[in-house]
N, C-alpha and C positions, 0 to 999 in steps of 0.2 A: 633557345635554338633546337630546331627539330632535325636538322641534318648536319652531317659531318663537317662540310665546308664552312657554313656560317658558325658552327660551334667552334671550330679550330681558329677562326679569326678573332675571337674574343679572348682577350688575355686572361690567362688563369682557368680557361675552360678546356675540357678534354672530351673527345667523343669516346664513350665506352662501346667498343665493337661488339661485346658479348652481350650486354643489356641493352644496346641500341638507344642509349640516352646521352645527352650532353650533361656533363657533371664537372664539379670542381676537380682539378687535376690532383690525383693522390700523390702521396710521396713515394713515387716509384723506387727512388734510390734506397729506400729502407728494405726492399725486398732483396734478400741476399743471392738468390740463384734463379736460373732460368724457369724451373718448375713453378716457383711462387710468382714469379713475374708474369707468367703466361696465364695465371688465374685472374689477373687484374686487366679488364679490358681496355683501359686507357694506357696501359704500360707495355712497352716493347723491350725485348732483350736485344741489346747490341752486341752482335757476334764479335766485333772488332775489339771493343773495350771490355766486353765480359761484364757489363753493367746494365742494370734495369733503368730504363729512362722513359719519360713521357713520349708516347708515339708521336710521329711527325704528322702534320696536317696535310696528307696527300691529295685530299679532295679538292684543293685550290688549284692544282694543276691540271690543265685540259689536254696538253700535248705530251707526246713522249719524251722529248728533249728536256723540258723544264721539269718533268716529273723525275727523270733519272738523275737530275742534278741535285734533288733533295734527298739527303741521307735517309735511308730507310724506307724510301718510296720506290715502287716498281710499276712499270706500265704493263697492264694486262692486255695483251694483244688480241685476246679473244673477246673480252667484254669491253675493250677500248676505253678503260678507265684507269686512272692513276690510283694505286691502292698501297697499303702497308705491305711490304715484301713478306710473302709467305714463307715457311720453313720448307724450302724446295728439297733440303737434304733429307727430310723425313719420307720422302716419296721414293719407293724402293726400286722402281723400273721405269723404262722409257714410256711405257703406255700410260702410266699414272702421272708421269711428269708432263706428258704432252697435254693432259686435260687442264693443267693449271697455266693459264695465260702469261704469268710472270716468270715462269720457270722453264729452263731450257736443258735439254739432255746433253751432256758433254760426252761426245764419242770417245775421246782420248781416255778420260778417267772413269768413264762409265758410271757417273754420278749425276744426280739431277741437281742443278744449281740455279741461282737466279740469273736471269738473262743479262747480258751486257747491255749497257746503254749506248747502242750504236749511233743514236741520233746526234750526239755531241760532236761527231766527226762529220765535216763538211766536204772533204775531199778524199779521193780514191786511196791515197798513200796511207794517211793516218788511219783510215777506216780499215 
């Protein structure tokens, strides 16, 4: 498999975003912390569970709504692609936050965070 989407559709295969290759999924769970997890291109750190896990196959989603329903995937409104959520919190200010299409600047907390998945709401009230 030469691309992320076809790679992720093959069971047991993971796309390494660092080396840009399709490989057999590593044992991400053996990596104890975020720093070691980030060195493995097929592994993603889950901020909620605080566990290193295999990255989701975001490339199979073509629209914002289905992308946002996949845990760990974010829709980049600049590049118009579904991608693994970036570390928005590492971006220190509004200017740098605005350059990442999956990140949104929160005016209340003054922190860069992953954009909400607005597409799941179909009516004005829930939105």
